[in-house]
N, C-alpha and C positions, 0 to 999 in steps of 0.2 A: 504493499499500499503506499510506501515511501521509498523514493529512489533519490539519493544524494550523490551528486557527481561533481561537486564543488572542487576547486583548486587543481584542475588538470589542464590539458591543452587541447581540449575538444574544439574542432571547427565545426563540427555538426553533432546533433542528437542521434545517438545510436538508433537504427531503425528496429532494433528488437523491442524497443519500448512501444512502438506503433501497435503491437499485437497485445499489449497487456492493458486491458481496458478497466483495469480495477484500481489504478493508480490514483491515490488521494493528494499526495504532496509530491512535487518534483522540484528539486533544486539543482541548477546547473551554473550557479554563480562562479566568477573568478576563471573563466575559460576564455576561449577565443572564438566563439561563435559569431558569425557575421549573418546568419539567416536561420530561419525555423521553418521546417516544412508546414504546409497547411494540414497535411494529412495527420501530424501529430495531434493538433487540436481536435481534429474531427474524431480520432480514435479514443481521445479522453474526455468528449464533451459531456459524457453523463457520469463522470467519477472525479475529475480533478477539481479540488477544493483550494489548493494553495500552490502557487508557481513563483519561483524566484529564478530570475535571470540576470542578477546585478553583475555589473563589471564583466561585460562581454563587448563586442564591436557590432552590435545590431543597429542597422539604420531604418529597419521597419520590420514589422511583424504581419503575418496573413490575416486576412479579414475572418477567417475561420476561428480566430481567437474569441470573437463575439459569440460564438455558438457553444462555449463551454459554460453551459448554464449553471453548473454548481460552483463555479470559481467565486471564492469570496475575498481571497487575500492575493494581491499581484503586486510584484516588485520588479521593475525594469530599470533600477537606478544604474547610473553611470555606463551608459550605453551612448550611442551617436543619435538618438532619435531627434528629429526636428519637429515632429508632432506625434500626438498620441495614437496608437493603434485602436481600431474598433475595440470596444469594451463589452463584456457580457453586463447584463442589466443590473445584477444584483451585487456587484463588487462592494466589499465593506471597507477594505483598506487598500490603498494605491499609492505606490512610490515610483515617481519618475523623475527622481532627484539626479543632479548630475547629467542632464542631456542638453539638447540644444534648443527647448522650447522658447518661443518668443511671446506666447500669450497663453492665457489660461485655456486647456485643451477644449475644442468643441465637442469632442467626444464624450465628454462628461454630462452633456445635454441629453444624451440618450439613456442615462442611467434612471432606474426607477426611483421615484421620491421615497426618502427615507432609508435609502441602502447604504450609502457610503458615510463612513464615520471618521476616517482618518485620510488625509490628502497630503502628500509630500512632494512639492514642486521646487524644492530648494536647489539653489546652485544651477539655475538654468539661465536663460537670457529674457525673462519676461521683464517689459518695461511699463506696462500700463495695467492698472486694475480698473475694469469698467463695470458699471452697475448692472448691465444686461448679461454678464457672464456668470453671475451667481443667481440661479433661478431655482426651479423646483427640485433639481438634483440634490441640493445642499441642505435639505430640511432635516437631516440627522447628523450633518457634518459637526463633529466635536473638536478636531485639531486640524489646523490649517498651517503648514510650514511653507514660507515663502523667502526664506533666508538665502542670502547670496544671489539674488538677482540683480536687475538694474532698474528697479522701480524708483521712479523720482517723486511721484505725486499720489496722493490718495484723495480721491474726491468725495464729495458728499454722498452719503447713502450708498456707498460701494457694497456694503454688506447688507442684505435685506432682512426685514424682521423675521422671515421664516427660517433664518439660518441660526441654529442654536449653538454656535461655536463658543467653546470654552477656552481654547488656546490658539493665539495667534504669534507666529514668529516671523517677524520683519528684518531681522538683523542682516547686517552687510548688504544693504541696499544703498542707494544714492538719494535717499529722501530729502527733499528740501522744503517740502509743502504738505501738510496735512490738515485738510479741512476740518474745523472745529466739530463738524457734525458727521466725521467719517464713521464713528463708532457709536452713533446715536441710536441706532436699531438693536444694540447688542448689550444694553444696559442690564438685562436680566440674567445674561449668559456667560458674558467674558469673565474669566477669572485669571487668566495668565496672558501677559503682553510682553514679548521680548522685542526690543529694537536696538540692539548694540550696533555700533559703528554706522550709524545712519545719518550722521551730519546734523543731528538736531543742535541748536545753540539757543542761547538767552537764558531764561529763568525756567526753573523746573518746578511744579509740573507745568507744562505747555498748554496753550489754551484749547480746552475743549468744552463744548456746551454740555454734553452728556455721553453716557455709554460706557464710562469707566468706573462706575460707582461700585460694582460688585468685584473689582479686581482684588486678587489675593496675592499676586506675584507680578512685579513690574522690573523689567531689567533694561537699563538704558545706559549700560556702561559704554565706554570708549566714544563718546560723543562730545558736545563741546558746549555744555550748560556751564554758566557761570555763577548763577546764584540758585540756592535751594530755599524755596519759601515753605516753611514748616505749616504755617497757618493754612495754606491752600492744599496741602496734603490731607487736611481734615475731611475733605469732600470724599477721599476714598476710605469709607467707613470700615471696610473689610481687609485692607491691604496688610499682609503680614510680611512680606519679603520686598526689599527695595534695593536694588543694585545701581550705584552711580559711580563705580569705579572708573578711573581713567577719563575724567572729565577735566574741566578748568574751573571748578568750583572754588571760588575766593571767599564765599561768605554763606552761613546759613543762617537766614533771616527768620528772626521771631518777632512777634508784635504782642500786644495786649490780649488779642484774641486767643493766643495759645495757652494763657493761663485757665481758660475755661474749657479747654479741649482736651479729650482723652484719645489719643491714637492707638490703633490696634497693633502696630508695627512690633515684630519680634526679632527681626534681622535686618540689620542697615549696614551696607558697604559704601563707604565714602573714600577708599583708599585711592593713592596716587592722583590726588588733587592739588589744589593750590591754596588750601585753608593755612592762614597764619595765626589764628586765634580762635577762640570759642567763647561765646557768650555764657554767663553764669546761668544754670538751669537749663541749658539748651534742649536737653533730652527729657526733662523731667516729666513732660506730658505724655510720656511713653511708658506706662506701668507694665506693658506685657514684654518689653524689650528684653531679649535674651543674649543677642550677638551684636556687637558694634564694632565695625572696623574702620579706623581713622589712620592706618597706617600710611607712611610715606607721603605725607602732606609738607607743610611748612610751619606747622605749628611750633612757636618758640617759648610759650609759657603757658601754665596752667593756673586759672584763678580758683578762688574758693568756690566750692560746689559747681565745679565744672560738670562733675558727675555725681548726682545725688539723688536720692529717693527713686532708685531704679531696683525694686524689690526682687525682680526676676533676672537681673542681668548675670549671665554665666561667663561670658567672653569679651574682653575689651583689649583692642590692641591699637597702641599709639606708637608703634615701632617705627623706625625710620624717620622721624620727624627731627626738629632741631631744638627740642625742649631743654632749657637750661635750669628751669626753676619751677618749683610748684608751691602755691600757697597752702595753709594749713587747711584741712578738711576739703581738699580738692576732690578726694574720692570719699564720699559719706553715704552711709546707709545703703551699702551694696552687700546685703547679707547672704547672697547666694553666689557671688563671684568666684568663679573657679580659675580663670586665667587672666593675668594683667600682664600684657607685653608692652615694655618700656625700653626695650634694647635698640641700640643704634641712634641714641639721642646725644645730648651734650651736657648731661648732668656731671657736676664735679662733687656732688655730695646728695645723699637722700635723706630726706627728713620724714621720720615716722610720724610726725604730726599731720602730714599730708593724708594720713589714713584715719578715718573714723568709722567704727562699726562696719568694717569691710571683712566679708567672709565669717563664716562661724567654725567652731571647732569639728563639727562633723562633716565640713566640706572640704575636700581636697583642693587647696588653693595653690596655685603656681605663680610666683612672682618672678618675672625676667627683666633684669636690668643690665644684661650683658652688654658690652661694646659700647660703653660710655667712658667718662674720665672720673669716675667716682674715686675719691681720696678717703672719705669718712662718711659716717651715719650720724645723725643727730635726732633728738626728739624722744618722746618717752610713751607714745602710744602703744598700747598692746595689740599685738596682731596674732592671727593663726595663720601660719605660712607652712605648707607641707613640702613644697619644691622651691628651692631658692636658687637662681642662676645669677651669679655676680662675676662671671667670667670676663676676661678682657677689659679690666679696668685699671686704676691706678693705686689699688689699696697696698698700703704697706705693712699693714697688720690686720689681723681677723677683727671685724667689728663686734666686738663681745656684747655691746650695749644692744645691739639688734638680735644676736643669736640667744641672749638670756630672756628676751621678751616672747621668743618663738620656741623656746626649748620644749614646750610640751606637745608641740604639733610638727616639728620639723622632721622630715624623713630623707630628704635628699638636699645636699649642698654642693654647689659647684662654684669654686673660687680659682680655677685654673687660669693662667696668663694674666696674673697680677704682678705686685711687686713685693709679696709678702717674704719677710726675711726670717721671722721667728713665729712659733705658735705655743701660746701658754697652755697650761693645763685645764684653764678655766675658760678658754677661748670660745667654746661653743656651749657653754653652761652645761646642764645636766643631759640634754638631747637624748633622752632615753629611748626615743623611737627612731633614732638615725640609723639608716639602712646604707646610704651611699655618701661618701665624701670624697671630692674630687679637688 
């Protein structure tokens, strides 16, 4: 019932298969096929359900493919097709990725309404999306992948109300204009929108009238946004994941409206941007936030309550900035914090007073301050640290005042590549849980 002939040097499908009319799945990907006999599909028209012919050299397929009535899953990715072949009416998943299509295939118009659920047209040469291309055939379409094409504009009402799509990927196109009502018909269905490397600029979120209210996942990394307006993100009531890595964001704008707003975000990525400072309580309107990545920006100092009242925060990265100082209680009321990354900055000392109610004794907390210029520690705040990485700094002695305060929780200590010349017997306090000392 299954024939797998992948990763061979086949230039044609063996004729012995033509006599087996019980094959349900046939895969001949990664071969050198440049044609397929129409007789193959005629012989399998009442049995074949799953066909994969990826990574071959096909320029076209015979019309007899449309007669394979039971076919539900078809992948023709990475061939040389300039247009889609005729399709069976009840296809559920279709991949034509990596071909030479220049528009949405007209063959889709012959599909039965309510059949296709997944459509992958990524890495083709599609330049336009027109409203009349998405008609009755897409009434059950859940995923539409258009990444890596040449789409420059998305017009008003391209996606009809009858299209219940949950995920759209527009990444790696040349988008310079998106009509404010492009997604207005998708307000109840669209949950995931990816548009990486698509030339968006200005402030984020960009102007839309409606259609994105139910988004849970939004990825706009590698664009050209300059300002992140938190108050306007409040319109995305269900947004959990936001990726703005590799933009040119210089400011996270907050206003008085943010004080009365509670965002649902749990994961934010804003690494590799141009932030040089953070406003106090910038993220305090995000009680569900679990992961925050601000690494590799240009942040030079942290003020009091830069990160405060984030009861669910687990991961915070400020690695690769140019931070040289932190005010007291920079990190406050972060009881579930598991990882804090401060490596690769310009610290010359570390003040324990910058931490207040950070992590708890039952949380495995990792503090990484490696690759700075730290010479000493000061401050008296108690902390619960399980793993400490202070390697590649300028310490001349073990910071006993720090390790005494974490002696009940510390399990791993990394102090390699410093300038320590001697270690006293009391250097690490009692440290009765210590497992690794480097």
